[in-house]
HTML snippet that shows the backbone in 3Dmol.js (N, CA, C, O; Angstrom):
<script src="https://3Dmol.org/build/3Dmol-min.js"></script>
<div id="view" style="width:600px;height:400px;position:relative"></div>
<script>
const pdb = `
ATOM      1  N   ASP A   1       0.809  -1.195   0.000  1.00  0.00           N
ATOM      2  CA  ASP A   1       0.000   0.000   0.000  1.00  0.00           C
ATOM      3  C   ASP A   1       0.858   1.267   0.000  1.00  0.00           C
ATOM      4  O   ASP A   1       0.485   2.285  -0.582  1.00  0.00           O
ATOM      5  N   LEU A   2       2.011   1.182   0.663  1.00  0.00           N
ATOM      6  CA  LEU A   2       2.915   2.335   0.682  1.00  0.00           C
ATOM      7  C   LEU A   2       3.439   2.633  -0.715  1.00  0.00           C
ATOM      8  O   LEU A   2       3.549   3.794  -1.110  1.00  0.00           O
ATOM      9  N   ILE A   3       3.764   1.581  -1.461  1.00  0.00           N
ATOM     10  CA  ILE A   3       4.242   1.781  -2.836  1.00  0.00           C
ATOM     11  C   ILE A   3       3.141   2.387  -3.685  1.00  0.00           C
ATOM     12  O   ILE A   3       3.394   3.295  -4.477  1.00  0.00           O
ATOM     13  N   LEU A   4       1.927   1.894  -3.528  1.00  0.00           N
ATOM     14  CA  LEU A   4       0.796   2.441  -4.284  1.00  0.00           C
ATOM     15  C   LEU A   4       0.592   3.914  -3.959  1.00  0.00           C
ATOM     16  O   LEU A   4       0.379   4.722  -4.863  1.00  0.00           O
ATOM     17  N   GLN A   5       0.653   4.269  -2.698  1.00  0.00           N
ATOM     18  CA  GLN A   5       0.505   5.671  -2.309  1.00  0.00           C
ATOM     19  C   GLN A   5       1.600   6.530  -2.928  1.00  0.00           C
ATOM     20  O   GLN A   5       1.341   7.652  -3.365  1.00  0.00           O
ATOM     21  N   THR A   6       2.818   6.007  -2.967  1.00  0.00           N
ATOM     22  CA  THR A   6       3.933   6.748  -3.558  1.00  0.00           C
ATOM     23  C   THR A   6       3.728   6.937  -5.057  1.00  0.00           C
ATOM     24  O   THR A   6       3.924   8.032  -5.584  1.00  0.00           O
ATOM     25  N   VAL A   7       3.334   5.868  -5.736  1.00  0.00           N
ATOM     26  CA  VAL A   7       3.100   5.948  -7.188  1.00  0.00           C
ATOM     27  C   VAL A   7       1.998   6.958  -7.489  1.00  0.00           C
ATOM     28  O   VAL A   7       2.153   7.794  -8.380  1.00  0.00           O
ATOM     29  N   VAL A   8       0.903   6.891  -6.770  1.00  0.00           N
ATOM     30  CA  VAL A   8      -0.207   7.816  -7.011  1.00  0.00           C
ATOM     31  C   VAL A   8       0.206   9.251  -6.703  1.00  0.00           C
ATOM     32  O   VAL A   8      -0.195  10.178  -7.407  1.00  0.00           O
ATOM     33  N   SER A   9       0.996   9.435  -5.667  1.00  0.00           N
ATOM     34  CA  SER A   9       1.489  10.774  -5.337  1.00  0.00           C
ATOM     35  C   SER A   9       2.347  11.334  -6.461  1.00  0.00           C
ATOM     36  O   SER A   9       2.221  12.506  -6.816  1.00  0.00           O
ATOM     37  N   VAL A  10       3.214  10.508  -7.020  1.00  0.00           N
ATOM     38  CA  VAL A  10       4.066  10.950  -8.129  1.00  0.00           C
ATOM     39  C   VAL A  10       3.203  11.277  -9.346  1.00  0.00           C
ATOM     40  O   VAL A  10       3.422  12.294 -10.004  1.00  0.00           O
ATOM     41  N   LEU A  11       2.227  10.428  -9.647  1.00  0.00           N
ATOM     42  CA  LEU A  11       1.348  10.688 -10.792  1.00  0.00           C
ATOM     43  C   LEU A  11       0.552  11.968 -10.594  1.00  0.00           C
ATOM     44  O   LEU A  11       0.360  12.736 -11.537  1.00  0.00           O
ATOM     45  N   ASN A  12       0.087  12.202  -9.365  1.00  0.00           N
ATOM     46  CA  ASN A  12      -0.667  13.421  -9.070  1.00  0.00           C
ATOM     47  C   ASN A  12       0.178  14.670  -9.253  1.00  0.00           C
ATOM     48  O   ASN A  12      -0.341  15.715  -9.645  1.00  0.00           O
ATOM     49  N   ASN A  13       1.458  14.578  -8.977  1.00  0.00           N
ATOM     50  CA  ASN A  13       2.322  15.753  -8.999  1.00  0.00           C
ATOM     51  C   ASN A  13       3.115  15.915 -10.295  1.00  0.00           C
ATOM     52  O   ASN A  13       3.865  16.879 -10.445  1.00  0.00           O
ATOM     53  N   THR A  14       2.954  14.986 -11.223  1.00  0.00           N
ATOM     54  CA  THR A  14       3.678  15.068 -12.487  1.00  0.00           C
ATOM     55  C   THR A  14       2.835  15.823 -13.493  1.00  0.00           C
ATOM     56  O   THR A  14       1.713  15.423 -13.806  1.00  0.00           O
ATOM     57  N   LYS A  15       3.368  16.889 -13.985  1.00  0.00           N
ATOM     58  CA  LYS A  15       2.682  17.701 -14.985  1.00  0.00           C
ATOM     59  C   LYS A  15       3.563  17.784 -16.230  1.00  0.00           C
ATOM     60  O   LYS A  15       4.753  17.474 -16.182  1.00  0.00           O
ATOM     61  N   GLY A  16       2.980  18.195 -17.311  1.00  0.00           N
ATOM     62  CA  GLY A  16       3.784  18.455 -18.498  1.00  0.00           C
ATOM     63  C   GLY A  16       3.787  17.317 -19.486  1.00  0.00           C
ATOM     64  O   GLY A  16       2.731  16.858 -19.922  1.00  0.00           O
ATOM     65  N   THR A  17       4.952  16.867 -19.835  1.00  0.00           N
ATOM     66  CA  THR A  17       5.141  15.962 -20.957  1.00  0.00           C
ATOM     67  C   THR A  17       4.950  14.502 -20.558  1.00  0.00           C
ATOM     68  O   THR A  17       5.906  13.727 -20.543  1.00  0.00           O
ATOM     69  N   VAL A  18       3.728  14.136 -20.239  1.00  0.00           N
ATOM     70  CA  VAL A  18       3.409  12.767 -19.836  1.00  0.00           C
ATOM     71  C   VAL A  18       3.771  11.768 -20.935  1.00  0.00           C
ATOM     72  O   VAL A  18       4.402  10.755 -20.630  1.00  0.00           O
ATOM     73  N   PRO A  19       3.401  12.004 -22.206  1.00  0.00           N
ATOM     74  CA  PRO A  19       3.766  11.025 -23.242  1.00  0.00           C
ATOM     75  C   PRO A  19       5.277  10.800 -23.343  1.00  0.00           C
ATOM     76  O   PRO A  19       5.717   9.670 -23.554  1.00  0.00           O
ATOM     77  N   ASN A  20       6.063  11.846 -23.196  1.00  0.00           N
ATOM     78  CA  ASN A  20       7.519  11.670 -23.258  1.00  0.00           C
ATOM     79  C   ASN A  20       8.028  10.829 -22.102  1.00  0.00           C
ATOM     80  O   ASN A  20       8.934  10.014 -22.272  1.00  0.00           O
ATOM     81  N   ILE A  21       7.450  11.024 -20.937  1.00  0.00           N
ATOM     82  CA  ILE A  21       7.826  10.212 -19.777  1.00  0.00           C
ATOM     83  C   ILE A  21       7.490   8.754 -20.049  1.00  0.00           C
ATOM     84  O   ILE A  21       8.304   7.866 -19.798  1.00  0.00           O
ATOM     85  N   LEU A  22       6.306   8.514 -20.557  1.00  0.00           N
ATOM     86  CA  LEU A  22       5.866   7.141 -20.806  1.00  0.00           C
ATOM     87  C   LEU A  22       6.682   6.471 -21.901  1.00  0.00           C
ATOM     88  O   LEU A  22       6.970   5.277 -21.816  1.00  0.00           O
ATOM     89  N   LYS A  23       7.058   7.223 -22.925  1.00  0.00           N
ATOM     90  CA  LYS A  23       7.868   6.664 -24.007  1.00  0.00           C
ATOM     91  C   LYS A  23       9.256   6.257 -23.525  1.00  0.00           C
ATOM     92  O   LYS A  23       9.873   5.357 -24.096  1.00  0.00           O
ATOM     93  N   SER A  24       9.744   6.910 -22.484  1.00  0.00           N
ATOM     94  CA  SER A  24      11.074   6.590 -21.976  1.00  0.00           C
ATOM     95  C   SER A  24      11.093   5.313 -21.130  1.00  0.00           C
ATOM     96  O   SER A  24      12.165   4.791 -20.822  1.00  0.00           O
ATOM     97  N   LEU A  25       9.915   4.810 -20.754  1.00  0.00           N
ATOM     98  CA  LEU A  25       9.841   3.598 -19.942  1.00  0.00           C
ATOM     99  C   LEU A  25       9.937   2.348 -20.805  1.00  0.00           C
ATOM    100  O   LEU A  25       9.530   2.350 -21.966  1.00  0.00           O
ATOM    101  N   SER A  26      10.479   1.282 -20.229  1.00  0.00           N
ATOM    102  CA  SER A  26      10.511  -0.011 -20.918  1.00  0.00           C
ATOM    103  C   SER A  26       9.112  -0.612 -20.904  1.00  0.00           C
ATOM    104  O   SER A  26       8.230  -0.134 -20.191  1.00  0.00           O
ATOM    105  N   GLN A  27       8.915  -1.654 -21.688  1.00  0.00           N
ATOM    106  CA  GLN A  27       7.613  -2.318 -21.730  1.00  0.00           C
ATOM    107  C   GLN A  27       7.257  -2.867 -20.352  1.00  0.00           C
ATOM    108  O   GLN A  27       6.113  -2.745 -19.915  1.00  0.00           O
ATOM    109  N   ASP A  28       8.221  -3.468 -19.669  1.00  0.00           N
ATOM    110  CA  ASP A  28       7.949  -4.000 -18.329  1.00  0.00           C
ATOM    111  C   ASP A  28       7.561  -2.889 -17.359  1.00  0.00           C
ATOM    112  O   ASP A  28       6.663  -3.070 -16.537  1.00  0.00           O
ATOM    113  N   ALA A  29       8.227  -1.750 -17.449  1.00  0.00           N
ATOM    114  CA  ALA A  29       7.914  -0.620 -16.567  1.00  0.00           C
ATOM    115  C   ALA A  29       6.516  -0.076 -16.875  1.00  0.00           C
ATOM    116  O   ALA A  29       5.783   0.302 -15.961  1.00  0.00           O
ATOM    117  N   ARG A  30       6.151  -0.037 -18.140  1.00  0.00           N
ATOM    118  CA  ARG A  30       4.804   0.415 -18.513  1.00  0.00           C
ATOM    119  C   ARG A  30       3.746  -0.539 -17.961  1.00  0.00           C
ATOM    120  O   ARG A  30       2.716  -0.108 -17.442  1.00  0.00           O
ATOM    121  N   ASP A  31       4.013  -1.841 -18.081  1.00  0.00           N
ATOM    122  CA  ASP A  31       3.069  -2.826 -17.561  1.00  0.00           C
ATOM    123  C   ASP A  31       2.929  -2.693 -16.044  1.00  0.00           C
ATOM    124  O   ASP A  31       1.823  -2.780 -15.511  1.00  0.00           O
ATOM    125  N   THR A  32       4.032  -2.486 -15.362  1.00  0.00           N
ATOM    126  CA  THR A  32       3.999  -2.325 -13.914  1.00  0.00           C
ATOM    127  C   THR A  32       3.237  -1.070 -13.526  1.00  0.00           C
ATOM    128  O   THR A  32       2.452  -1.085 -12.577  1.00  0.00           O
ATOM    129  N   LEU A  33       3.462   0.014 -14.254  1.00  0.00           N
ATOM    130  CA  LEU A  33       2.732   1.250 -13.985  1.00  0.00           C
ATOM    131  C   LEU A  33       1.236   1.035 -14.177  1.00  0.00           C
ATOM    132  O   LEU A  33       0.431   1.513 -13.378  1.00  0.00           O
ATOM    133  N   MET A  34       0.863   0.320 -15.232  1.00  0.00           N
ATOM    134  CA  MET A  34      -0.559   0.044 -15.485  1.00  0.00           C
ATOM    135  C   MET A  34      -1.141  -0.772 -14.337  1.00  0.00           C
ATOM    136  O   MET A  34      -2.283  -0.541 -13.940  1.00  0.00           O
ATOM    137  N   LYS A  35      -0.379  -1.723 -13.796  1.00  0.00           N
ATOM    138  CA  LYS A  35      -0.856  -2.505 -12.649  1.00  0.00           C
ATOM    139  C   LYS A  35      -1.177  -1.584 -11.474  1.00  0.00           C
ATOM    140  O   LYS A  35      -2.212  -1.733 -10.824  1.00  0.00           O
ATOM    141  N   TYR A  36      -0.287  -0.639 -11.209  1.00  0.00           N
ATOM    142  CA  TYR A  36      -0.519   0.276 -10.088  1.00  0.00           C
ATOM    143  C   TYR A  36      -1.665   1.238 -10.362  1.00  0.00           C
ATOM    144  O   TYR A  36      -2.391   1.612  -9.442  1.00  0.00           O
ATOM    145  N   ILE A  37      -1.834   1.638 -11.600  1.00  0.00           N
ATOM    146  CA  ILE A  37      -2.970   2.501 -11.946  1.00  0.00           C
ATOM    147  C   ILE A  37      -4.272   1.759 -11.672  1.00  0.00           C
ATOM    148  O   ILE A  37      -5.187   2.315 -11.065  1.00  0.00           O
ATOM    149  N   TYR A  38      -4.360   0.495 -12.118  1.00  0.00           N
ATOM    150  CA  TYR A  38      -5.574  -0.280 -11.889  1.00  0.00           C
ATOM    151  C   TYR A  38      -5.770  -0.590 -10.410  1.00  0.00           C
ATOM    152  O   TYR A  38      -6.897  -0.587  -9.917  1.00  0.00           O
ATOM    153  N   LYS A  39      -4.683  -0.854  -9.710  1.00  0.00           N
ATOM    154  CA  LYS A  39      -4.799  -1.101  -8.274  1.00  0.00           C
ATOM    155  C   LYS A  39      -5.336   0.147  -7.572  1.00  0.00           C
ATOM    156  O   LYS A  39      -6.193   0.047  -6.694  1.00  0.00           O
ATOM    157  N   GLY A  40      -4.836   1.314  -7.954  1.00  0.00           N
ATOM    158  CA  GLY A  40      -5.324   2.560  -7.375  1.00  0.00           C
ATOM    159  C   GLY A  40      -6.789   2.794  -7.667  1.00  0.00           C
ATOM    160  O   GLY A  40      -7.518   3.308  -6.819  1.00  0.00           O
ATOM    161  N   MET A  41      -7.231   2.420  -8.864  1.00  0.00           N
ATOM    162  CA  MET A  41      -8.645   2.573  -9.216  1.00  0.00           C
ATOM    163  C   MET A  41      -9.534   1.660  -8.377  1.00  0.00           C
ATOM    164  O   MET A  41     -10.712   1.949  -8.165  1.00  0.00           O
ATOM    165  N   GLY A  42      -8.962   0.558  -7.904  1.00  0.00           N
ATOM    166  CA  GLY A  42      -9.740  -0.406  -7.147  1.00  0.00           C
ATOM    167  C   GLY A  42      -9.814  -0.146  -5.659  1.00  0.00           C
ATOM    168  O   GLY A  42     -10.530  -0.851  -4.948  1.00  0.00           O
ATOM    169  N   VAL A  43      -9.092   0.852  -5.169  1.00  0.00           N
ATOM    170  CA  VAL A  43      -9.098   1.146  -3.741  1.00  0.00           C
ATOM    171  C   VAL A  43     -10.313   2.007  -3.411  1.00  0.00           C
ATOM    172  O   VAL A  43     -10.477   3.091  -3.972  1.00  0.00           O
ATOM    173  N   PRO A  44     -11.167   1.529  -2.500  1.00  0.00           N
ATOM    174  CA  PRO A  44     -12.357   2.315  -2.142  1.00  0.00           C
ATOM    175  C   PRO A  44     -11.985   3.694  -1.598  1.00  0.00           C
ATOM    176  O   PRO A  44     -11.084   3.829  -0.770  1.00  0.00           O
ATOM    177  N   GLY A  45     -12.691   4.703  -2.077  1.00  0.00           N
ATOM    178  CA  GLY A  45     -12.473   6.065  -1.600  1.00  0.00           C
ATOM    179  C   GLY A  45     -11.418   6.838  -2.361  1.00  0.00           C
ATOM    180  O   GLY A  45     -11.353   8.061  -2.239  1.00  0.00           O
ATOM    181  N   TRP A  46     -10.591   6.165  -3.139  1.00  0.00           N
ATOM    182  CA  TRP A  46      -9.535   6.866  -3.868  1.00  0.00           C
ATOM    183  C   TRP A  46     -10.062   7.547  -5.114  1.00  0.00           C
ATOM    184  O   TRP A  46      -9.431   8.466  -5.636  1.00  0.00           O
ATOM    185  N   GLY A  47     -11.211   7.107  -5.593  1.00  0.00           N
ATOM    186  CA  GLY A  47     -11.764   7.706  -6.804  1.00  0.00           C
ATOM    187  C   GLY A  47     -12.009   9.185  -6.655  1.00  0.00           C
ATOM    188  O   GLY A  47     -11.853   9.943  -7.612  1.00  0.00           O
ATOM    189  N   ASP A  48     -12.391   9.603  -5.469  1.00  0.00           N
ATOM    190  CA  ASP A  48     -12.658  11.020  -5.235  1.00  0.00           C
ATOM    191  C   ASP A  48     -11.379  11.847  -5.299  1.00  0.00           C
ATOM    192  O   ASP A  48     -11.391  12.982  -5.777  1.00  0.00           O
ATOM    193  N   VAL A  49     -10.280  11.281  -4.820  1.00  0.00           N
ATOM    194  CA  VAL A  49      -9.026  12.021  -4.723  1.00  0.00           C
ATOM    195  C   VAL A  49      -8.201  11.902  -5.991  1.00  0.00           C
ATOM    196  O   VAL A  49      -7.713  12.905  -6.510  1.00  0.00           O
ATOM    197  N   SER A  50      -8.041  10.683  -6.494  1.00  0.00           N
ATOM    198  CA  SER A  50      -7.094  10.444  -7.578  1.00  0.00           C
ATOM    199  C   SER A  50      -7.714   9.829  -8.825  1.00  0.00           C
ATOM    200  O   SER A  50      -6.997   9.546  -9.785  1.00  0.00           O
ATOM    201  N   GLY A  51      -9.001   9.620  -8.838  1.00  0.00           N
ATOM    202  CA  GLY A  51      -9.637   8.945  -9.962  1.00  0.00           C
ATOM    203  C   GLY A  51      -9.383   9.593 -11.301  1.00  0.00           C
ATOM    204  O   GLY A  51      -9.047   8.903 -12.263  1.00  0.00           O
ATOM    205  N   ASN A  52      -9.535  10.896 -11.386  1.00  0.00           N
ATOM    206  CA  ASN A  52      -9.318  11.590 -12.660  1.00  0.00           C
ATOM    207  C   ASN A  52      -7.868  11.501 -13.105  1.00  0.00           C
ATOM    208  O   ASN A  52      -7.586  11.333 -14.292  1.00  0.00           O
ATOM    209  N   VAL A  53      -6.956  11.613 -12.162  1.00  0.00           N
ATOM    210  CA  VAL A  53      -5.533  11.522 -12.491  1.00  0.00           C
ATOM    211  C   VAL A  53      -5.204  10.122 -12.989  1.00  0.00           C
ATOM    212  O   VAL A  53      -4.506   9.967 -13.991  1.00  0.00           O
ATOM    213  N   LEU A  54      -5.702   9.100 -12.296  1.00  0.00           N
ATOM    214  CA  LEU A  54      -5.435   7.725 -12.715  1.00  0.00           C
ATOM    215  C   LEU A  54      -6.028   7.436 -14.084  1.00  0.00           C
ATOM    216  O   LEU A  54      -5.395   6.773 -14.906  1.00  0.00           O
ATOM    217  N   LEU A  55      -7.230   7.923 -14.337  1.00  0.00           N
ATOM    218  CA  LEU A  55      -7.841   7.724 -15.657  1.00  0.00           C
ATOM    219  C   LEU A  55      -7.062   8.437 -16.753  1.00  0.00           C
ATOM    220  O   LEU A  55      -6.901   7.903 -17.851  1.00  0.00           O
ATOM    221  N   ALA A  56      -6.586   9.626 -16.465  1.00  0.00           N
ATOM    222  CA  ALA A  56      -5.795  10.373 -17.462  1.00  0.00           C
ATOM    223  C   ALA A  56      -4.496   9.633 -17.778  1.00  0.00           C
ATOM    224  O   ALA A  56      -4.117   9.501 -18.942  1.00  0.00           O
ATOM    225  N   TRP A  57      -3.818   9.150 -16.734  1.00  0.00           N
ATOM    226  CA  TRP A  57      -2.577   8.408 -16.956  1.00  0.00           C
ATOM    227  C   TRP A  57      -2.859   7.099 -17.696  1.00  0.00           C
ATOM    228  O   TRP A  57      -2.080   6.700 -18.561  1.00  0.00           O
ATOM    229  N   GLN A  58      -3.961   6.431 -17.365  1.00  0.00           N
ATOM    230  CA  GLN A  58      -4.305   5.181 -18.044  1.00  0.00           C
ATOM    231  C   GLN A  58      -4.538   5.435 -19.528  1.00  0.00           C
ATOM    232  O   GLN A  58      -4.110   4.649 -20.373  1.00  0.00           O
ATOM    233  N   GLU A  59      -5.213   6.527 -19.840  1.00  0.00           N
ATOM    234  CA  GLU A  59      -5.469   6.876 -21.237  1.00  0.00           C
ATOM    235  C   GLU A  59      -4.160   7.146 -21.980  1.00  0.00           C
ATOM    236  O   GLU A  59      -3.946   6.624 -23.074  1.00  0.00           O
ATOM    237  N   LYS A  60      -3.290   7.957 -21.389  1.00  0.00           N
ATOM    238  CA  LYS A  60      -2.014   8.284 -22.041  1.00  0.00           C
ATOM    239  C   LYS A  60      -1.128   7.049 -22.166  1.00  0.00           C
ATOM    240  O   LYS A  60      -0.459   6.860 -23.182  1.00  0.00           O
ATOM    241  N   LEU A  61      -1.126   6.211 -21.132  1.00  0.00           N
ATOM    242  CA  LEU A  61      -0.314   4.999 -21.168  1.00  0.00           C
ATOM    243  C   LEU A  61      -0.814   4.045 -22.248  1.00  0.00           C
ATOM    244  O   LEU A  61      -0.012   3.406 -22.929  1.00  0.00           O
ATOM    245  N   THR A  62      -2.116   3.944 -22.407  1.00  0.00           N
ATOM    246  CA  THR A  62      -2.674   3.094 -23.459  1.00  0.00           C
ATOM    247  C   THR A  62      -2.325   3.633 -24.843  1.00  0.00           C
ATOM    248  O   THR A  62      -2.076   2.857 -25.765  1.00  0.00           O
ATOM    249  N   GLU A  63      -2.305   4.954 -24.994  1.00  0.00           N
ATOM    250  CA  GLU A  63      -1.918   5.550 -26.279  1.00  0.00           C
ATOM    251  C   GLU A  63      -0.481   5.198 -26.629  1.00  0.00           C
ATOM    252  O   GLU A  63      -0.174   4.927 -27.790  1.00  0.00           O
ATOM    253  N   VAL A  64       0.396   5.202 -25.640  1.00  0.00           N
ATOM    254  CA  VAL A  64       1.816   4.935 -25.887  1.00  0.00           C
ATOM    255  C   VAL A  64       2.099   3.438 -25.985  1.00  0.00           C
ATOM    256  O   VAL A  64       2.803   2.991 -26.890  1.00  0.00           O
ATOM    257  N   ALA A  65       1.547   2.667 -25.049  1.00  0.00           N
ATOM    258  CA  ALA A  65       1.886   1.241 -24.952  1.00  0.00           C
ATOM    259  C   ALA A  65       0.939   0.338 -25.732  1.00  0.00           C
ATOM    260  O   ALA A  65       1.257  -0.825 -25.978  1.00  0.00           O
ATOM    261  N   GLY A  66      -0.211   0.858 -26.121  1.00  0.00           N
ATOM    262  CA  GLY A  66      -1.179   0.059 -26.850  1.00  0.00           C
ATOM    263  C   GLY A  66      -2.041  -0.778 -25.921  1.00  0.00           C
ATOM    264  O   GLY A  66      -1.807  -0.837 -24.714  1.00  0.00           O
ATOM    265  N   THR A  67      -3.041  -1.424 -26.505  1.00  0.00           N
ATOM    266  CA  THR A  67      -3.951  -2.229 -25.698  1.00  0.00           C
ATOM    267  C   THR A  67      -3.301  -3.513 -25.211  1.00  0.00           C
ATOM    268  O   THR A  67      -3.815  -4.160 -24.298  1.00  0.00           O
ATOM    269  N   GLY A  68      -2.183  -3.887 -25.807  1.00  0.00           N
ATOM    270  CA  GLY A  68      -1.454  -5.066 -25.351  1.00  0.00           C
ATOM    271  C   GLY A  68      -1.023  -4.926 -23.900  1.00  0.00           C
ATOM    272  O   GLY A  68      -0.952  -5.915 -23.169  1.00  0.00           O
ATOM    273  N   CYS A  69      -0.740  -3.716 -23.489  1.00  0.00           N
ATOM    274  CA  CYS A  69      -0.360  -3.446 -22.101  1.00  0.00           C
ATOM    275  C   CYS A  69      -1.497  -3.841 -21.159  1.00  0.00           C
ATOM    276  O   CYS A  69      -1.265  -4.456 -20.118  1.00  0.00           O
ATOM    277  N   ILE A  70      -2.705  -3.488 -21.527  1.00  0.00           N
ATOM    278  CA  ILE A  70      -3.873  -3.827 -20.706  1.00  0.00           C
ATOM    279  C   ILE A  70      -4.049  -5.338 -20.652  1.00  0.00           C
ATOM    280  O   ILE A  70      -4.300  -5.899 -19.585  1.00  0.00           O
ATOM    281  N   VAL A  71      -3.921  -5.993 -21.790  1.00  0.00           N
ATOM    282  CA  VAL A  71      -4.092  -7.445 -21.853  1.00  0.00           C
ATOM    283  C   VAL A  71      -3.039  -8.139 -20.994  1.00  0.00           C
ATOM    284  O   VAL A  71      -3.359  -9.070 -20.255  1.00  0.00           O
ATOM    285  N   ARG A  72      -1.791  -7.697 -21.083  1.00  0.00           N
ATOM    286  CA  ARG A  72      -0.730  -8.315 -20.276  1.00  0.00           C
ATOM    287  C   ARG A  72      -0.995  -8.141 -18.784  1.00  0.00           C
ATOM    288  O   ARG A  72      -0.790  -9.066 -17.998  1.00  0.00           O
ATOM    289  N   VAL A  73      -1.452  -6.954 -18.400  1.00  0.00           N
ATOM    290  CA  VAL A  73      -1.722  -6.694 -16.986  1.00  0.00           C
ATOM    291  C   VAL A  73      -2.899  -7.534 -16.497  1.00  0.00           C
ATOM    292  O   VAL A  73      -2.835  -8.119 -15.416  1.00  0.00           O
ATOM    293  N   MET A  74      -3.956  -7.595 -17.274  1.00  0.00           N
ATOM    294  CA  MET A  74      -5.142  -8.332 -16.844  1.00  0.00           C
ATOM    295  C   MET A  74      -4.920  -9.851 -16.822  1.00  0.00           C
ATOM    296  O   MET A  74      -5.560 -10.561 -16.046  1.00  0.00           O
ATOM    297  N   SER A  75      -4.024 -10.340 -17.663  1.00  0.00           N
ATOM    298  CA  SER A  75      -3.795 -11.787 -17.710  1.00  0.00           C
ATOM    299  C   SER A  75      -2.637 -12.240 -16.830  1.00  0.00           C
ATOM    300  O   SER A  75      -2.422 -13.442 -16.676  1.00  0.00           O
ATOM    301  N   ASP A  76      -1.890 -11.311 -16.252  1.00  0.00           N
ATOM    302  CA  ASP A  76      -0.757 -11.651 -15.388  1.00  0.00           C
ATOM    303  C   ASP A  76      -1.278 -12.030 -14.000  1.00  0.00           C
ATOM    304  O   ASP A  76      -1.984 -11.241 -13.372  1.00  0.00           O
ATOM    305  N   PRO A  77      -0.939 -13.226 -13.516  1.00  0.00           N
ATOM    306  CA  PRO A  77      -1.421 -13.630 -12.193  1.00  0.00           C
ATOM    307  C   PRO A  77      -0.770 -12.862 -11.054  1.00  0.00           C
ATOM    308  O   PRO A  77      -1.296 -12.842  -9.941  1.00  0.00           O
ATOM    309  N   ARG A  78       0.366 -12.231 -11.316  1.00  0.00           N
ATOM    310  CA  ARG A  78       1.030 -11.433 -10.280  1.00  0.00           C
ATOM    311  C   ARG A  78       0.339 -10.085 -10.175  1.00  0.00           C
ATOM    312  O   ARG A  78       0.011  -9.469 -11.189  1.00  0.00           O
ATOM    313  N   THR A  79       0.120  -9.632  -8.963  1.00  0.00           N
ATOM    314  CA  THR A  79      -0.529  -8.340  -8.760  1.00  0.00           C
ATOM    315  C   THR A  79       0.474  -7.335  -8.214  1.00  0.00           C
ATOM    316  O   THR A  79       1.539  -7.698  -7.715  1.00  0.00           O
ATOM    317  N   ALA A  80       0.113  -6.089  -8.320  1.00  0.00           N
ATOM    318  CA  ALA A  80       0.983  -5.017  -7.813  1.00  0.00           C
ATOM    319  C   ALA A  80       0.846  -4.899  -6.315  1.00  0.00           C
ATOM    320  O   ALA A  80       1.497  -4.054  -5.700  1.00  0.00           O
TER     321      ALA A  80
END
`;
const viewer = $3Dmol.createViewer("view");
viewer.addModel(pdb, "pdb");
viewer.setStyle({}, {cartoon: {color: "spectrum"}});
viewer.zoomTo();
viewer.render();
</script>
């Protein structure tokens, strides 16, 4: 949970060139980020605070990494 809070805090405070940041990540790093985005979306009460930010990052990450990123995350038995 501490890692999730840290990731969400960084996403909340990152402004500017999101696509460039995402393009600099490896495929594994993108998949891991997507896992944390989905985990954050699943935490009760977080939607009010970080829901819009998580959705925005999910949209940008999908644009850069493609829908394959979502499929890999959803089919991976390991969770964040």
